[in-house]
C-alpha positions as CSV (number, residue, x, y, z in Angstrom):
1,X,65.1,55.4,159.9
2,X,62.3,57.8,160.7
3,X,61.1,58.2,164.3
4,X,57.6,59.7,164.9
5,X,56.3,60.4,168.4
6,X,52.7,59.1,168.7
7,X,52.0,60.4,172.1
8,X,53.2,59.5,175.6
9,X,55.3,56.3,175.4
10,X,54.4,55.3,171.8
11,X,56.7,55.8,168.8
12,X,56.5,54.7,165.2
13,X,59.7,53.7,163.3
14,X,59.7,53.6,159.5
15,X,62.3,52.3,157.1
16,X,62.2,51.2,153.5
17,X,58.4,51.4,153.4
18,X,57.8,49.3,156.5
19,X,56.6,50.5,159.9
20,X,57.2,49.3,163.5
21,X,55.1,50.7,166.4
22,X,56.1,50.4,170.1
23,X,53.6,50.8,173.0
24,X,50.3,52.1,171.5
25,X,48.5,52.8,174.7
26,X,45.5,54.8,175.8
27,X,47.5,58.1,176.0
28,X,48.8,57.6,172.5
29,X,47.2,59.0,169.3
30,X,44.1,56.8,168.6
31,X,45.5,55.6,165.2
32,X,49.0,55.1,166.5
33,X,49.2,51.4,165.4
34,X,47.1,51.7,162.3
35,X,49.1,50.6,159.2
36,X,51.9,49.1,161.2
37,X,53.6,46.0,159.9
38,X,54.6,45.0,163.4
39,X,53.9,46.1,167.0
40,X,56.0,45.7,170.1
41,X,54.5,46.1,173.6
42,X,56.7,46.4,176.7
43,X,54.1,45.6,179.3
44,X,50.4,45.4,180.2
45,X,49.7,48.8,181.7
46,X,47.0,50.6,179.7
47,X,49.2,53.7,178.9
48,X,51.4,51.2,176.9
49,X,48.8,48.6,175.9
50,X,45.3,49.5,174.7
51,X,43.7,46.2,173.8
52,X,40.9,47.6,171.7
53,X,43.2,49.9,169.6
54,X,45.7,47.1,169.1
55,X,42.9,44.6,168.1
56,X,41.7,47.2,165.6
57,X,45.1,47.6,164.1
58,X,45.7,43.8,163.8
59,X,42.3,43.3,162.2
60,X,42.9,46.2,159.7
61,X,46.1,44.6,158.5
62,X,46.0,40.8,158.4
63,X,49.8,40.6,157.9
64,X,50.6,42.7,161.0
65,X,52.2,40.8,163.9
66,X,52.8,41.5,167.6
67,X,55.7,40.8,169.8
68,X,55.2,41.1,173.6
69,X,55.5,39.5,177.0
70,X,53.2,36.7,178.1
71,X,50.7,38.8,180.1
72,X,49.8,40.7,176.9
73,X,50.1,37.8,174.5
74,X,47.6,35.7,176.5
75,X,45.0,38.4,175.9
76,X,45.3,38.4,172.1
77,X,46.9,35.2,171.0
78,X,43.6,33.3,170.6
79,X,42.1,36.0,168.4
80,X,45.1,36.2,166.1
81,X,46.7,32.7,165.9
82,X,50.3,32.7,164.6
83,X,50.6,36.5,164.7
84,X,51.2,37.0,168.5
85,X,54.7,36.1,169.7
86,X,55.8,35.9,173.3
87,X,59.3,37.2,174.1
88,X,61.5,37.7,177.2
89,X,64.9,38.9,178.2
90,X,67.7,37.7,175.9
91,X,65.4,36.9,173.0
92,X,66.2,38.2,169.4
93,X,63.8,38.4,166.4
94,X,63.1,40.3,163.3
95,X,60.0,42.6,163.0
96,X,59.1,44.7,160.0
97,X,62.6,44.5,158.7
98,X,64.2,45.5,162.0
99,X,66.5,43.3,164.1
100,X,65.3,43.4,167.7
101,X,66.9,42.4,171.0
102,X,64.9,42.0,174.3
103,X,66.3,43.5,177.5
104,X,64.9,43.6,181.0
105,X,62.4,41.6,183.1
106,X,60.5,43.8,185.6
107,X,58.6,47.1,185.8
108,X,60.2,49.7,188.0
109,X,59.0,49.9,191.6
110,X,56.0,52.2,191.9
111,X,55.5,51.5,195.6
112,X,56.2,48.4,197.7
113,X,52.5,47.9,198.2
114,X,52.0,47.5,194.4
115,X,53.0,44.2,192.9
116,X,55.6,44.5,190.1
117,X,54.6,43.3,186.6
118,X,56.9,42.1,183.9
119,X,58.4,44.7,181.6
120,X,60.8,44.3,178.7
121,X,62.7,46.8,176.6
122,X,63.5,46.6,172.9
123,X,66.8,47.4,171.3
124,X,66.5,48.0,167.6
125,X,69.6,46.9,165.6
126,X,70.4,46.5,162.0
127,X,69.4,49.9,160.8
128,X,71.8,51.0,158.0
129,X,74.4,48.7,159.6
130,X,74.2,50.5,163.0
131,X,73.8,48.2,166.0
132,X,72.1,49.6,169.1
133,X,70.3,52.2,166.9
134,X,67.5,52.8,169.3
135,X,66.4,51.5,172.7
136,X,62.9,51.7,174.3
137,X,63.0,50.6,177.9
138,X,59.3,50.6,178.7
139,X,58.6,51.4,182.3
140,X,62.1,50.6,183.7
141,X,65.5,52.1,183.7
142,X,67.1,49.1,182.1
143,X,70.7,49.4,180.9
144,X,71.2,47.2,177.9
145,X,74.9,46.9,178.5
146,X,75.9,47.8,175.0
147,X,76.2,51.1,172.9
148,X,73.0,52.9,172.2
149,X,72.7,55.6,169.6
150,X,69.2,56.9,170.4
151,X,67.6,56.3,173.8
152,X,63.9,56.8,174.3
153,X,63.9,58.3,177.8
154,X,61.0,57.9,180.2
155,X,61.2,61.4,181.7
156,X,58.2,61.3,184.1
157,X,56.3,58.6,185.8
158,X,54.9,57.7,189.3
159,X,57.9,55.4,189.7
160,X,60.7,57.8,188.9
161,X,62.4,61.0,190.1
162,X,64.6,63.4,188.2
163,X,67.9,62.3,189.7
164,X,67.2,58.8,188.5
165,X,66.3,60.0,185.0
166,X,69.6,62.0,184.8
167,X,71.7,59.2,186.1
168,X,70.0,56.7,183.7
169,X,71.0,58.7,180.6
170,X,74.5,59.1,181.9
171,X,74.8,55.4,182.5
172,X,73.5,54.3,179.1
173,X,75.6,57.0,177.4
174,X,73.5,57.4,174.2
175,X,74.4,59.9,171.5
176,X,70.9,61.4,171.8
177,X,67.9,61.0,174.1
178,X,64.3,61.7,173.0
179,X,61.6,62.2,175.7
180,X,58.9,59.5,176.1
181,X,56.5,58.8,178.9
182,X,55.6,62.5,179.2
183,X,51.8,62.3,178.9
184,X,51.2,63.5,182.5
185,X,53.4,66.6,182.1
186,X,51.9,70.1,181.4
187,X,53.7,72.5,179.2
188,X,55.3,74.0,182.3
189,X,56.4,70.6,183.4
190,X,58.0,69.8,180.0
191,X,59.9,73.1,180.3
192,X,61.2,72.2,183.7
193,X,62.4,68.8,182.6
194,X,63.9,70.3,179.4
195,X,66.0,72.7,181.6
196,X,67.1,70.0,184.0
197,X,68.2,67.7,181.2
198,X,69.7,70.5,179.2
199,X,72.9,72.7,179.6
200,X,71.3,74.8,182.3
201,X,70.6,71.8,184.6
202,X,72.4,68.7,185.8
203,X,72.4,67.6,182.2
204,X,72.8,64.2,180.5
205,X,76.5,63.8,180.6
206,X,77.0,64.7,176.9
207,X,74.0,63.1,175.3
208,X,71.9,65.4,173.1
209,X,68.5,65.8,174.8
210,X,65.5,66.3,172.4
211,X,61.8,66.5,172.5
212,X,59.1,65.7,169.9
213,X,55.5,66.7,170.3
214,X,52.9,64.1,169.3
215,X,52.9,63.7,165.5
216,X,56.4,65.2,165.0
217,X,59.2,63.2,163.4
218,X,63.0,63.1,163.2
219,X,65.6,61.0,161.3
220,X,67.7,58.9,163.6
């Protein structure tokens, strides 16, 4: 399948003429969800869920459907009856020709004073016969407990620190890790994280660490 970075935490997956978009938020490219056959949203924070952009995408394609947790589904379900599906940890479904598993329940702790919201991650299976082809954890360091080929790695957030990011990759043990959740990093910051996650830093425990700029694509 083809993986395209659409800015910050948003990616577009394409296979056999169909497109699946995960987390089109307000740091993503404005047209990130346009033309998608299906959209997945991990949680309600605006850098992952931009309501107006998502409404525009669903209106532009009457066949497009959305899978997400209850807090997001409640905001869109009435406007798009039968097209908005509520999911939670342990659920499985098919979207745009991809087999999806849902893992995780809560957003990472930002600070004890800030209530935690629900967060789910999506494991994409069934791509060319490969299970665990790609995992997007949203805003949590969820370990799906099964092999992962490509991990979308949240490299920087108010809720994380570098040691946690490094240890997370090592625990998941993917073949490769692509940066996501990097919208708050400058070019200098991206360079520092690249060094720390590469051979000149603590590293990822053997996983290949990769970075895509917004709009860039790779085959995974």
